[in-house]
KOLGU-4560 file (N, C-alpha, C; in nm, 3 decimals, padded with zeros to 5 digits):
<recs>
<n_xx: -12.600 n_yy: 05.747 n_zz: -04.608 ca_xx: -12.472 ca_yy: 05.800 ca_zz: -04.652 c_xx: -12.383 c_yy: 05.685 c_zz: -04.688 mol: A seq: 1 type: MET>
<n_xx: -12.325 n_yy: 05.694 n_zz: -04.808 ca_xx: -12.235 ca_yy: 05.596 ca_zz: -04.855 c_xx: -12.097 c_yy: 05.589 c_zz: -04.792 mol: A seq: 2 type: GLY>
<n_xx: -12.032 n_yy: 05.484 n_zz: -04.821 ca_xx: -11.884 ca_yy: 05.469 ca_zz: -04.762 c_xx: -11.802 c_yy: 05.588 c_zz: -04.789 mol: A seq: 3 type: LEU>
<n_xx: -11.796 n_yy: 05.630 n_zz: -04.923 ca_xx: -11.713 ca_yy: 05.738 ca_zz: -04.953 c_xx: -11.745 c_yy: 05.872 c_zz: -04.873 mol: A seq: 4 type: TYR>
<n_xx: -11.876 n_yy: 05.895 n_zz: -04.856 ca_xx: -11.915 ca_yy: 06.010 ca_zz: -04.778 c_xx: -11.876 c_yy: 06.002 c_zz: -04.632 mol: A seq: 5 type: GLU>
<n_xx: -11.895 n_yy: 05.876 n_zz: -04.582 ca_xx: -11.853 ca_yy: 05.854 ca_zz: -04.439 c_xx: -11.700 c_yy: 05.878 c_zz: -04.418 mol: A seq: 6 type: GLN>
<n_xx: -11.620 n_yy: 05.820 n_zz: -04.514 ca_xx: -11.477 ca_yy: 05.839 ca_zz: -04.506 c_xx: -11.441 c_yy: 05.989 c_zz: -04.523 mol: A seq: 7 type: ILE>
<n_xx: -11.513 n_yy: 06.051 n_zz: -04.612 ca_xx: -11.476 ca_yy: 06.201 ca_zz: -04.637 c_xx: -11.519 c_yy: 06.281 c_zz: -04.512 mol: A seq: 8 type: THR>
<n_xx: -11.624 n_yy: 06.261 n_zz: -04.461 ca_xx: -11.669 ca_yy: 06.325 ca_zz: -04.336 c_xx: -11.572 c_yy: 06.290 c_zz: -04.215 mol: A seq: 9 type: ASN>
<n_xx: -11.535 n_yy: 06.170 n_zz: -04.203 ca_xx: -11.443 ca_yy: 06.130 ca_zz: -04.087 c_xx: -11.309 c_yy: 06.206 c_zz: -04.113 mol: A seq: 10 type: ALA>
<n_xx: -11.258 n_yy: 06.206 n_zz: -04.233 ca_xx: -11.136 ca_yy: 06.261 ca_zz: -04.274 c_xx: -11.139 c_yy: 06.413 c_zz: -04.243 mol: A seq: 11 type: ARG>
<n_xx: -11.245 n_yy: 06.479 n_zz: -04.271 ca_xx: -11.254 ca_yy: 06.624 ca_zz: -04.240 c_xx: -11.261 c_yy: 06.648 c_zz: -04.092 mol: A seq: 12 type: LYS>
<n_xx: -11.327 n_yy: 06.565 n_zz: -04.024 ca_xx: -11.331 ca_yy: 06.580 ca_zz: -03.871 c_xx: -11.190 c_yy: 06.580 c_zz: -03.817 mol: A seq: 13 type: ILE>
<n_xx: -11.116 n_yy: 06.478 n_zz: -03.868 ca_xx: -10.973 ca_yy: 06.463 ca_zz: -03.816 c_xx: -10.872 c_yy: 06.563 c_zz: -03.883 mol: A seq: 14 type: LEU>
<n_xx: -10.918 n_yy: 06.631 n_zz: -03.984 ca_xx: -10.822 ca_yy: 06.722 ca_zz: -04.056 c_xx: -10.718 c_yy: 06.650 c_zz: -04.141 mol: A seq: 15 type: GLY>
<n_xx: -10.762 n_yy: 06.535 n_zz: -04.202 ca_xx: -10.670 ca_yy: 06.456 ca_zz: -04.283 c_xx: -10.690 c_yy: 06.484 c_zz: -04.419 mol: A seq: 16 type: ILE>
<n_xx: -10.581 n_yy: 06.495 n_zz: -04.505 ca_xx: -10.596 ca_yy: 06.523 ca_zz: -04.653 c_xx: -10.650 c_yy: 06.402 c_zz: -04.719 mol: A seq: 17 type: PRO>
<n_xx: -10.674 n_yy: 06.407 n_zz: -04.848 ca_xx: -10.726 ca_yy: 06.294 ca_zz: -04.920 c_xx: -10.620 c_yy: 06.176 c_zz: -04.925 mol: A seq: 18 type: GLU>
<n_xx: -10.501 n_yy: 06.203 n_zz: -04.911 ca_xx: -10.398 ca_yy: 06.104 ca_zz: -04.915 c_xx: -10.314 c_yy: 06.121 c_zz: -04.784 mol: A seq: 19 type: SER>
<n_xx: -10.304 n_yy: 06.013 n_zz: -04.702 ca_xx: -10.239 ca_yy: 06.027 ca_zz: -04.578 c_xx: -10.175 c_yy: 05.892 c_zz: -04.537 mol: A seq: 20 type: ALA>
<n_xx: -10.068 n_yy: 05.889 n_zz: -04.460 ca_xx: -10.011 ca_yy: 05.779 ca_zz: -04.405 c_xx: -10.077 c_yy: 05.738 c_zz: -04.277 mol: A seq: 21 type: THR>
<n_xx: -10.065 n_yy: 05.618 n_zz: -04.230 ca_xx: -10.118 ca_yy: 05.571 ca_zz: -04.099 c_xx: -10.060 c_yy: 05.663 c_zz: -03.989 mol: A seq: 22 type: ILE>
<n_xx: -09.932 n_yy: 05.696 n_zz: -03.998 ca_xx: -09.866 ca_yy: 05.779 ca_zz: -03.909 c_xx: -09.939 c_yy: 05.914 c_zz: -03.903 mol: A seq: 23 type: THR>
<n_xx: -09.970 n_yy: 05.972 n_zz: -04.018 ca_xx: -10.041 ca_yy: 06.105 ca_zz: -04.022 c_xx: -10.183 c_yy: 06.093 c_zz: -03.953 mol: A seq: 24 type: ARG>
<n_xx: -10.251 n_yy: 05.982 n_zz: -03.993 ca_xx: -10.387 ca_yy: 05.967 ca_zz: -03.935 c_xx: -10.380 c_yy: 05.954 c_zz: -03.778 mol: A seq: 25 type: ILE>
<n_xx: -10.292 n_yy: 05.880 n_zz: -03.732 ca_xx: -10.281 ca_yy: 05.864 ca_zz: -03.584 c_xx: -10.251 c_yy: 05.998 c_zz: -03.526 mol: A seq: 26 type: LYS>
<n_xx: -10.160 n_yy: 06.072 n_zz: -03.583 ca_xx: -10.116 ca_yy: 06.199 ca_zz: -03.530 c_xx: -10.234 c_yy: 06.301 c_zz: -03.530 mol: A seq: 27 type: LYS>
<n_xx: -10.309 n_yy: 06.305 n_zz: -03.633 ca_xx: -10.422 ca_yy: 06.398 ca_zz: -03.643 c_xx: -10.527 c_yy: 06.354 c_zz: -03.535 mol: A seq: 28 type: SER>
<n_xx: -10.542 n_yy: 06.225 n_zz: -03.511 ca_xx: -10.642 ca_yy: 06.179 ca_zz: -03.408 c_xx: -10.582 c_yy: 06.223 c_zz: -03.270 mol: A seq: 29 type: PHE>
<n_xx: -10.462 n_yy: 06.204 n_zz: -03.242 ca_xx: -10.414 ca_yy: 06.242 ca_zz: -03.116 c_xx: -10.420 c_yy: 06.396 c_zz: -03.089 mol: A seq: 30 type: LYS>
<n_xx: -10.384 n_yy: 06.479 n_zz: -03.188 ca_xx: -10.388 ca_yy: 06.616 ca_zz: -03.172 c_xx: -10.534 c_yy: 06.658 c_zz: -03.151 mol: A seq: 31 type: ASP>
<n_xx: -10.623 n_yy: 06.607 n_zz: -03.232 ca_xx: -10.772 ca_yy: 06.642 ca_zz: -03.224 c_xx: -10.829 c_yy: 06.602 c_zz: -03.087 mol: A seq: 32 type: SER>
<n_xx: -10.793 n_yy: 06.489 n_zz: -03.036 ca_xx: -10.854 ca_yy: 06.441 ca_zz: -02.910 c_xx: -10.797 c_yy: 06.520 c_zz: -02.794 mol: A seq: 33 type: ILE>
<n_xx: -10.668 n_yy: 06.553 n_zz: -02.812 ca_xx: -10.603 ca_yy: 06.640 ca_zz: -02.704 c_xx: -10.683 c_yy: 06.773 c_zz: -02.695 mol: A seq: 34 type: LYS>
<n_xx: -10.710 n_yy: 06.830 n_zz: -02.806 ca_xx: -10.782 ca_yy: 06.955 ca_zz: -02.804 c_xx: -10.920 c_yy: 06.950 c_zz: -02.749 mol: A seq: 35 type: GLN>
<n_xx: -10.999 n_yy: 06.836 n_zz: -02.773 ca_xx: -11.141 ca_yy: 06.837 ca_zz: -02.738 c_xx: -11.166 c_yy: 06.743 c_zz: -02.622 mol: A seq: 36 type: TRP>
<n_xx: -11.070 n_yy: 06.678 n_zz: -02.572 ca_xx: -11.104 ca_yy: 06.589 ca_zz: -02.464 c_xx: -11.167 c_yy: 06.663 c_zz: -02.347 mol: A seq: 37 type: HIS>
<n_xx: -11.271 n_yy: 06.617 n_zz: -02.290 ca_xx: -11.347 ca_yy: 06.689 ca_zz: -02.182 c_xx: -11.262 c_yy: 06.735 c_zz: -02.061 mol: A seq: 38 type: PRO>
<n_xx: -11.153 n_yy: 06.648 n_zz: -02.036 ca_xx: -11.074 ca_yy: 06.688 ca_zz: -01.916 c_xx: -10.980 c_yy: 06.800 c_zz: -01.945 mol: A seq: 39 type: ASP>
<n_xx: -10.954 n_yy: 06.827 n_zz: -02.076 ca_xx: -10.858 ca_yy: 06.929 ca_zz: -02.104 c_xx: -10.919 c_yy: 07.048 c_zz: -02.184 mol: A seq: 40 type: ARG>
<n_xx: -11.037 n_yy: 07.030 n_zz: -02.233 ca_xx: -11.103 ca_yy: 07.132 ca_zz: -02.324 c_xx: -11.137 c_yy: 07.260 c_zz: -02.238 mol: A seq: 41 type: CYS>
<n_xx: -11.115 n_yy: 07.374 n_zz: -02.307 ca_xx: -11.156 ca_yy: 07.502 ca_zz: -02.245 c_xx: -11.294 c_yy: 07.544 c_zz: -02.275 mol: A seq: 42 type: GLN>
<n_xx: -11.356 n_yy: 07.474 n_zz: -02.366 ca_xx: -11.498 ca_yy: 07.512 ca_zz: -02.412 c_xx: -11.597 c_yy: 07.455 c_zz: -02.310 mol: A seq: 43 type: GLU>
<n_xx: -11.727 n_yy: 07.465 n_zz: -02.342 ca_xx: -11.837 ca_yy: 07.403 ca_zz: -02.262 c_xx: -11.820 c_yy: 07.253 c_zz: -02.265 mol: A seq: 44 type: LYS>
<n_xx: -11.834 n_yy: 07.191 n_zz: -02.144 ca_xx: -11.807 ca_yy: 07.046 ca_zz: -02.127 c_xx: -11.894 c_yy: 06.964 c_zz: -02.233 mol: A seq: 45 type: LYS>
<n_xx: -12.021 n_yy: 07.004 n_zz: -02.249 ca_xx: -12.105 ca_yy: 06.930 ca_zz: -02.341 c_xx: -12.049 c_yy: 06.935 c_zz: -02.478 mol: A seq: 46 type: GLU>
<n_xx: -12.003 n_yy: 07.049 n_zz: -02.526 ca_xx: -11.942 ca_yy: 07.066 ca_zz: -02.659 c_xx: -11.821 c_yy: 06.974 c_zz: -02.673 mol: A seq: 47 type: LEU>
<n_xx: -11.740 n_yy: 06.978 n_zz: -02.562 ca_xx: -11.617 ca_yy: 06.893 ca_zz: -02.568 c_xx: -11.653 c_yy: 06.750 c_zz: -02.579 mol: A seq: 48 type: CYS>
<n_xx: -11.744 n_yy: 06.699 n_zz: -02.502 ca_xx: -11.783 ca_yy: 06.555 ca_zz: -02.510 c_xx: -11.840 c_yy: 06.528 c_zz: -02.652 mol: A seq: 49 type: ARG>
<n_xx: -11.920 n_yy: 06.611 n_zz: -02.704 ca_xx: -11.971 ca_yy: 06.590 ca_zz: -02.839 c_xx: -11.863 c_yy: 06.581 c_zz: -02.945 mol: A seq: 50 type: GLU>
<n_xx: -11.765 n_yy: 06.678 n_zz: -02.936 ca_xx: -11.651 ca_yy: 06.678 ca_zz: -03.041 c_xx: -11.569 c_yy: 06.556 c_zz: -03.013 mol: A seq: 51 type: LYS>
<n_xx: -11.536 n_yy: 06.515 n_zz: -02.892 ca_xx: -11.458 ca_yy: 06.401 ca_zz: -02.858 c_xx: -11.527 c_yy: 06.277 c_zz: -02.917 mol: A seq: 52 type: SER>
<n_xx: -11.657 n_yy: 06.262 n_zz: -02.903 ca_xx: -11.726 ca_yy: 06.151 ca_zz: -02.953 c_xx: -11.722 c_yy: 06.146 c_zz: -03.107 mol: A seq: 53 type: SER>
<n_xx: -11.731 n_yy: 06.267 n_zz: -03.172 ca_xx: -11.724 ca_yy: 06.266 ca_zz: -03.309 c_xx: -11.584 c_yy: 06.223 c_zz: -03.364 mol: A seq: 54 type: GLN>
<n_xx: -11.477 n_yy: 06.276 n_zz: -03.287 ca_xx: -11.348 ca_yy: 06.248 ca_zz: -03.325 c_xx: -11.317 c_yy: 06.093 c_zz: -03.314 mol: A seq: 55 type: ILE>
<n_xx: -11.359 n_yy: 06.034 n_zz: -03.205 ca_xx: -11.334 ca_yy: 05.896 ca_zz: -03.178 c_xx: -11.414 c_yy: 05.807 c_zz: -03.292 mol: A seq: 56 type: ILE>
<n_xx: -11.532 n_yy: 05.848 n_zz: -03.319 ca_xx: -11.606 ca_yy: 05.773 ca_zz: -03.423 c_xx: -11.545 c_yy: 05.792 c_zz: -03.568 mol: A seq: 57 type: GLN>
<n_xx: -11.494 n_yy: 05.911 n_zz: -03.592 ca_xx: -11.425 ca_yy: 05.948 ca_zz: -03.718 c_xx: -11.291 c_yy: 05.850 c_zz: -03.731 mol: A seq: 58 type: ALA>
<n_xx: -11.226 n_yy: 05.840 n_zz: -03.625 ca_xx: -11.101 ca_yy: 05.761 ca_zz: -03.620 c_xx: -11.137 c_yy: 05.614 c_zz: -03.637 mol: A seq: 59 type: TYR>
<n_xx: -11.243 n_yy: 05.562 n_zz: -03.574 ca_xx: -11.282 ca_yy: 05.427 ca_zz: -03.593 c_xx: -11.319 c_yy: 05.403 c_zz: -03.740 mol: A seq: 60 type: LYS>
<n_xx: -11.389 n_yy: 05.495 n_zz: -03.801 ca_xx: -11.429 ca_yy: 05.481 ca_zz: -03.936 c_xx: -11.317 c_yy: 05.471 c_zz: -04.032 mol: A seq: 61 type: THR>
<n_xx: -11.213 n_yy: 05.558 n_zz: -04.012 ca_xx: -11.094 ca_yy: 05.563 ca_zz: -04.099 c_xx: -11.015 c_yy: 05.437 c_zz: -04.073 mol: A seq: 62 type: ILE>
<n_xx: -11.004 n_yy: 05.387 n_zz: -03.946 ca_xx: -10.919 ca_yy: 05.273 ca_zz: -03.917 c_xx: -10.987 c_yy: 05.142 c_zz: -03.976 mol: A seq: 63 type: MET>
<n_xx: -11.121 n_yy: 05.137 n_zz: -03.967 ca_xx: -11.183 ca_yy: 05.019 ca_zz: -04.029 c_xx: -11.160 c_yy: 05.015 c_zz: -04.173 mol: A seq: 64 type: ILE>
<n_xx: -11.170 n_yy: 05.121 n_zz: -04.234 ca_xx: -11.139 ca_yy: 05.142 ca_zz: -04.379 c_xx: -10.991 c_yy: 05.089 c_zz: -04.402 mol: A seq: 65 type: TYR>
<n_xx: -10.896 n_yy: 05.143 n_zz: -04.330 ca_xx: -10.758 ca_yy: 05.107 ca_zz: -04.341 c_xx: -10.731 c_yy: 04.957 c_zz: -04.315 mol: A seq: 66 type: CYS>
<n_xx: -10.801 n_yy: 04.907 n_zz: -04.220 ca_xx: -10.778 ca_yy: 04.762 ca_zz: -04.188 c_xx: -10.827 c_yy: 04.671 c_zz: -04.299 mol: A seq: 67 type: ASP>
<n_xx: -10.926 n_yy: 04.718 n_zz: -04.376 ca_xx: -10.986 ca_yy: 04.641 ca_zz: -04.481 c_xx: -10.932 c_yy: 04.668 c_zz: -04.616 mol: A seq: 68 type: ASN>
<n_xx: -10.842 n_yy: 04.778 n_zz: -04.625 ca_xx: -10.784 ca_yy: 04.818 ca_zz: -04.753 c_xx: -10.686 c_yy: 04.719 c_zz: -04.802 mol: A seq: 69 type: TYR>
<n_xx: -10.691 n_yy: 04.679 n_zz: -04.930 ca_xx: -10.603 ca_yy: 04.589 ca_zz: -04.984 c_xx: -10.488 c_yy: 04.665 c_zz: -05.047 mol: A seq: 70 type: ARG>
<n_xx: -10.369 n_yy: 04.647 n_zz: -04.984 ca_xx: -10.247 ca_yy: 04.717 ca_zz: -05.027 c_xx: -10.195 c_yy: 04.647 c_zz: -05.152 mol: A seq: 71 type: PHE>
<n_xx: -10.146 n_yy: 04.723 n_zz: -05.245 ca_xx: -10.082 ca_yy: 04.660 ca_zz: -05.367 c_xx: -09.932 c_yy: 04.663 c_zz: -05.344 mol: A seq: 72 type: SER>
<n_xx: -09.876 n_yy: 04.548 n_zz: -05.369 ca_xx: -09.728 ca_yy: 04.530 ca_zz: -05.358 c_xx: -09.665 c_yy: 04.506 c_zz: -05.500 mol: A seq: 73 type: PHE>
<n_xx: -09.741 n_yy: 04.548 n_zz: -05.602 ca_xx: -09.696 ca_yy: 04.528 ca_zz: -05.734 c_xx: -09.579 c_yy: 04.625 c_zz: -05.764 mol: A seq: 74 type: SER>
<n_xx: -09.493 n_yy: 04.587 n_zz: -05.861 ca_xx: -09.380 ca_yy: 04.666 ca_zz: -05.886 c_xx: -09.427 c_yy: 04.812 c_zz: -05.917 mol: A seq: 75 type: ARG>
<n_xx: -09.524 n_yy: 04.834 n_zz: -06.000 ca_xx: -09.563 ca_yy: 04.972 ca_zz: -06.041 c_xx: -09.605 c_yy: 05.050 c_zz: -05.914 mol: A seq: 76 type: ASP>
<n_xx: -09.680 n_yy: 04.989 n_zz: -05.822 ca_xx: -09.724 ca_yy: 05.059 ca_zz: -05.708 c_xx: -09.606 c_yy: 05.090 c_zz: -05.610 mol: A seq: 77 type: GLU>
<n_xx: -09.524 n_yy: 04.992 n_zz: -05.588 ca_xx: -09.406 ca_yy: 05.013 ca_zz: -05.496 c_xx: -09.318 c_yy: 05.124 c_zz: -05.556 mol: A seq: 78 type: VAL>
<n_xx: -09.303 n_yy: 05.125 n_zz: -05.685 ca_xx: -09.202 ca_yy: 05.220 ca_zz: -05.748 c_xx: -09.260 c_yy: 05.365 c_zz: -05.753 mol: A seq: 79 type: GLU>
<n_xx: -09.394 n_yy: 05.377 n_zz: -05.723 ca_xx: -09.449 ca_yy: 05.516 ca_zz: -05.720 c_xx: -09.394 c_yy: 05.587 c_zz: -05.589 mol: A seq: 80 type: LYS>
<n_xx: -09.347 n_yy: 05.502 n_zz: -05.494 ca_xx: -09.302 ca_yy: 05.569 ca_zz: -05.365 c_xx: -09.158 c_yy: 05.555 c_zz: -05.338 mol: A seq: 81 type: TYR>
<n_xx: -09.086 n_yy: 05.532 n_zz: -05.447 ca_xx: -08.932 ca_yy: 05.529 ca_zz: -05.433 c_xx: -08.888 c_yy: 05.666 c_zz: -05.404 mol: A seq: 82 type: MET>
<n_xx: -08.776 n_yy: 05.675 n_zz: -05.320 ca_xx: -08.708 ca_yy: 05.799 ca_zz: -05.308 c_xx: -08.640 c_yy: 05.848 c_zz: -05.436 mol: A seq: 83 type: SER>
<n_xx: -08.598 n_yy: 05.972 n_zz: -05.426 ca_xx: -08.524 ca_yy: 06.030 ca_zz: -05.549 c_xx: -08.400 c_yy: 05.952 c_zz: -05.579 mol: A seq: 84 type: ALA>
<n_xx: -08.327 n_yy: 05.911 n_zz: -05.471 ca_xx: -08.218 ca_yy: 05.827 ca_zz: -05.489 c_xx: -08.236 c_yy: 05.698 c_zz: -05.549 mol: A seq: 85 type: GLU>
<n_xx: -08.338 n_yy: 05.633 n_zz: -05.501 ca_xx: -08.376 ca_yy: 05.504 ca_zz: -05.559 c_xx: -08.418 c_yy: 05.509 c_zz: -05.702 mol: A seq: 86 type: GLU>
<n_xx: -08.495 n_yy: 05.611 n_zz: -05.732 ca_xx: -08.530 ca_yy: 05.641 ca_zz: -05.880 c_xx: -08.406 c_yy: 05.658 c_zz: -05.961 mol: A seq: 87 type: THR>
<n_xx: -08.321 n_yy: 05.736 n_zz: -05.915 ca_xx: -08.193 ca_yy: 05.763 ca_zz: -05.986 c_xx: -08.121 c_yy: 05.636 c_zz: -06.013 mol: A seq: 88 type: TRP>
<n_xx: -08.097 n_yy: 05.555 n_zz: -05.907 ca_xx: -08.033 ca_yy: 05.434 ca_zz: -05.924 c_xx: -08.102 c_yy: 05.336 c_zz: -06.020 mol: A seq: 89 type: LYS>
<n_xx: -08.231 n_yy: 05.334 n_zz: -06.015 ca_xx: -08.310 ca_yy: 05.246 ca_zz: -06.104 c_xx: -08.286 c_yy: 05.296 c_zz: -06.250 mol: A seq: 90 type: LYS>
<n_xx: -08.297 n_yy: 05.419 n_zz: -06.271 ca_xx: -08.280 ca_yy: 05.472 ca_zz: -06.406 c_xx: -08.142 c_yy: 05.472 c_zz: -06.459 mol: A seq: 91 type: LYS>
<n_xx: -08.042 n_yy: 05.496 n_zz: -06.383 ca_xx: -07.902 ca_yy: 05.504 ca_zz: -06.433 c_xx: -07.814 c_yy: 05.388 c_zz: -06.389 mol: A seq: 92 type: TYR>
<n_xx: -07.855 n_yy: 05.324 n_zz: -06.272 ca_xx: -07.778 ca_yy: 05.213 ca_zz: -06.230 c_xx: -07.633 c_yy: 05.240 c_zz: -06.194 mol: A seq: 93 type: GLY>
<n_xx: -07.547 n_yy: 05.161 n_zz: -06.250 ca_xx: -07.401 ca_yy: 05.177 ca_zz: -06.229 c_xx: -07.334 c_yy: 05.234 c_zz: -06.349 mol: A seq: 94 type: SER>
<n_xx: -07.405 n_yy: 05.305 n_zz: -06.429 ca_xx: -07.355 ca_yy: 05.361 ca_zz: -06.554 c_xx: -07.233 c_yy: 05.450 c_zz: -06.517 mol: A seq: 95 type: ASP>
<n_xx: -07.115 n_yy: 05.427 n_zz: -06.576 ca_xx: -06.997 ca_yy: 05.500 ca_zz: -06.532 c_xx: -06.999 c_yy: 05.650 c_zz: -06.560 mol: A seq: 96 type: PRO>
<n_xx: -07.083 n_yy: 05.688 n_zz: -06.651 ca_xx: -07.094 ca_yy: 05.830 ca_zz: -06.676 c_xx: -07.154 c_yy: 05.904 c_zz: -06.560 mol: A seq: 97 type: ILE>
<n_xx: -07.233 n_yy: 05.836 n_zz: -06.470 ca_xx: -07.293 ca_yy: 05.904 ca_zz: -06.361 c_xx: -07.224 c_yy: 05.864 c_zz: -06.230 mol: A seq: 98 type: TRP>
<n_xx: -07.117 n_yy: 05.798 n_zz: -06.242 ca_xx: -07.055 ca_yy: 05.753 ca_zz: -06.115 c_xx: -06.970 c_yy: 05.874 c_zz: -06.063 mol: A seq: 99 type: SER>
<n_xx: -06.960 n_yy: 05.885 n_zz: -05.933 ca_xx: -06.893 ca_yy: 05.984 ca_zz: -05.859 c_xx: -06.739 c_yy: 05.942 c_zz: -05.840 mol: A seq: 100 type: ALA>
<n_xx: -06.712 n_yy: 05.826 n_zz: -05.871 ca_xx: -06.575 ca_yy: 05.777 ca_zz: -05.850 c_xx: -06.485 c_yy: 05.818 c_zz: -05.976 mol: A seq: 101 type: GLU>
<n_xx: -06.367 n_yy: 05.852 n_zz: -05.937 ca_xx: -06.260 ca_yy: 05.888 ca_zz: -06.042 c_xx: -06.180 c_yy: 05.768 c_zz: -06.057 mol: A seq: 102 type: ASP>
<n_xx: -06.160 n_yy: 05.723 n_zz: -06.176 ca_xx: -06.063 ca_yy: 05.611 ca_zz: -06.201 c_xx: -05.930 c_yy: 05.653 c_zz: -06.235 mol: A seq: 103 type: ASP>
</recs>
């Protein structure tokens, strides 16, 4: 199985969409492990242990990928994630026609 398939499988085990933040990844892991942890699980203990093991391995796979991912800090990449307010300011700046102040 290639890296993409491993990541996709791990992502599905954790219930993570194709695009997710580290915060979302960690939350999905915590929620999944709470549900399937053998000490809390309401299913058969062996199934709970198996699911917990899969969840832990999936999380490790995703985190190794994230640890080795090269983040881009280029202007183009950073500007993709600007808020609506930041985009507005970048586009219109201090143009008086868009100013809320009355002179």
